[in-house]
C-alpha positions as CSV (number, residue, x, y, z in Angstrom):
1,M,-30.7,5.2,14.9
2,H,-27.4,7.1,15.4
3,T,-26.8,9.1,18.4
4,H,-24.6,12.2,18.9
5,A,-22.1,9.9,20.6
6,D,-21.8,7.7,17.5
7,K,-20.7,10.8,15.5
8,N,-18.0,11.6,18.1
9,V,-16.2,8.3,18.2
10,G,-14.2,9.1,15.1
11,T,-13.4,12.5,16.6
12,Y,-12.2,10.9,19.8
13,L,-10.0,8.4,17.9
14,D,-8.6,11.2,15.7
15,R,-7.9,13.5,18.6
16,T,-6.3,10.7,20.6
17,L,-4.0,9.7,17.8
18,K,-3.0,13.3,17.2
19,L,-2.2,13.8,20.9
20,V,-0.2,10.6,21.0
21,K,1.9,11.6,18.0
22,Q,2.4,15.1,19.3
23,H,3.7,13.8,22.7
24,Y,6.0,11.2,21.0
25,L,7.4,13.9,18.7
26,R,8.0,16.2,21.6
27,V,9.8,13.5,23.6
28,F,11.9,12.6,20.5
29,R,12.8,16.3,19.9
30,E,13.7,16.8,23.6
31,N,16.1,13.9,23.4
32,G,17.8,15.0,20.2
33,A,16.0,12.6,17.9
34,D,14.9,13.9,14.5
35,I,12.5,11.0,13.8
36,S,8.8,10.5,13.3
37,T,6.5,8.1,15.1
38,E,6.4,6.0,12.0
39,Q,10.2,5.9,12.0
40,W,10.2,4.9,15.6
41,V,7.9,1.9,14.9
42,I,10.4,0.6,12.4
43,I,13.4,1.2,14.7
44,D,11.6,-0.5,17.5
45,Q,10.8,-3.5,15.3
46,L,14.3,-3.8,14.2
47,K,15.6,-3.7,17.8
48,A,13.5,-6.8,18.5
49,N,14.2,-8.5,15.1
50,N,17.3,-7.0,13.5
51,G,17.9,-8.2,10.0
52,I,14.3,-8.8,8.9
53,S,13.1,-8.1,5.4
54,Q,11.1,-5.0,4.3
55,T,8.1,-7.2,3.8
56,E,8.3,-8.4,7.4
57,L,8.7,-4.8,8.6
58,A,5.6,-3.8,6.6
59,N,3.5,-6.7,8.0
60,G,4.7,-5.9,11.6
61,S,4.0,-2.2,11.3
62,Y,0.6,-2.5,9.4
63,K,2.0,-0.3,6.6
64,N,2.2,-1.0,3.0
65,A,5.5,-1.9,1.3
66,P,6.0,1.5,-0.5
67,T,5.5,3.4,2.8
68,V,8.0,1.2,4.6
69,S,10.4,1.6,1.8
70,R,10.2,5.4,2.1
71,I,10.7,5.2,5.8
72,I,13.7,3.0,5.4
73,D,15.2,5.4,2.8
74,L,14.9,8.2,5.4
75,L,16.4,6.1,8.1
76,V,19.3,5.1,5.9
77,K,20.0,8.8,5.1
78,K,20.0,9.5,8.8
79,G,22.5,6.6,9.4
80,L,20.1,4.7,11.6
81,V,19.6,1.6,9.5
82,E,21.3,-0.1,6.6
83,R,20.2,-2.5,3.9
84,Q,22.0,-5.7,3.1
85,R,21.0,-7.9,0.1
86,F,19.8,-11.5,0.7
87,K,22.5,-13.9,-0.4
88,N,20.2,-16.0,-2.6
89,D,17.9,-13.2,-3.8
90,R,19.7,-10.0,-5.0
91,R,16.3,-8.2,-5.3
92,R,15.5,-8.4,-1.6
93,Y,17.1,-6.7,1.4
94,K,17.5,-7.4,5.1
95,I,17.3,-4.3,7.2
96,Y,19.6,-3.8,10.1
97,L,20.0,-1.1,12.8
98,T,23.3,0.6,12.7
99,Q,25.2,1.3,16.0
100,S,23.7,4.8,15.8
101,G,20.2,3.3,15.5
102,I,20.8,1.0,18.4
103,D,22.1,3.9,20.5
104,L,19.1,6.0,19.6
105,H,16.7,3.2,20.6
106,E,18.5,2.7,23.9
107,R,18.3,6.4,24.6
108,L,14.6,6.8,23.7
109,L,13.1,3.6,25.0
110,P,13.0,4.7,28.7
111,K,11.3,7.9,27.6
112,V,8.8,6.0,25.5
113,Y,8.0,3.8,28.5
114,E,7.5,6.9,30.7
115,L,5.1,8.4,28.1
116,R,3.1,5.1,27.9
117,Q,2.8,5.1,31.7
118,T,1.6,8.7,31.6
119,S,-1.0,7.9,29.0
120,W,-2.3,4.9,30.9
121,A,-2.7,6.7,34.2
122,G,-6.0,6.1,35.8
123,L,-6.8,3.0,33.8
124,N,-6.9,-0.3,35.5
125,E,-6.2,-3.7,33.9
126,Q,-9.9,-4.3,33.0
127,D,-10.1,-0.9,31.3
128,W,-7.0,-1.7,29.2
129,E,-8.4,-5.2,28.3
130,N,-11.7,-3.6,27.3
131,L,-10.0,-1.0,25.1
132,K,-7.9,-3.6,23.3
133,R,-10.9,-5.8,22.8
134,I,-13.0,-3.0,21.4
135,M,-10.2,-1.7,19.1
136,A,-9.6,-5.3,17.9
137,K,-13.3,-5.6,17.0
138,V,-13.3,-2.3,15.2
139,Q,-10.2,-3.4,13.2
140,E,-11.8,-6.7,12.4
141,N,-15.0,-5.0,11.2
142,F,-13.0,-2.8,8.8
143,E,-10.8,-5.6,7.6
144,A,-13.9,-7.7,6.7
145,V,-14.9,-5.0,4.2
146,E,-11.5,-4.5,2.5
């Protein structure tokens, strides 16, 4: 039997995701960054692993290859990343942050950390571990039916 609370879990997840994105976008705008949260994920990944392939970016961001390709196209147009062909495979590219991309990341990262701290206020370590465990289980359940 389903309860009223069961029906609201999706609503809670959707509302939380929308609020997170709204706050990230506000912080980006306030700091002169015309990027989306999806673009930030790619920039952040590249800061940690500059020069990885589009496939590695897709896997690390849990997005499909065409979506990552579109995000990279936008970031190239903004001068934040560049593509360089693999030496032994002219069909594949390594993706690198430009100096502008590095500067943007350095400017935004402290603000992103502040936002994360705000969002986690009032949660203790056990709350955080429970949330991660539950979300991992929900993901696992959905991945099992793909």
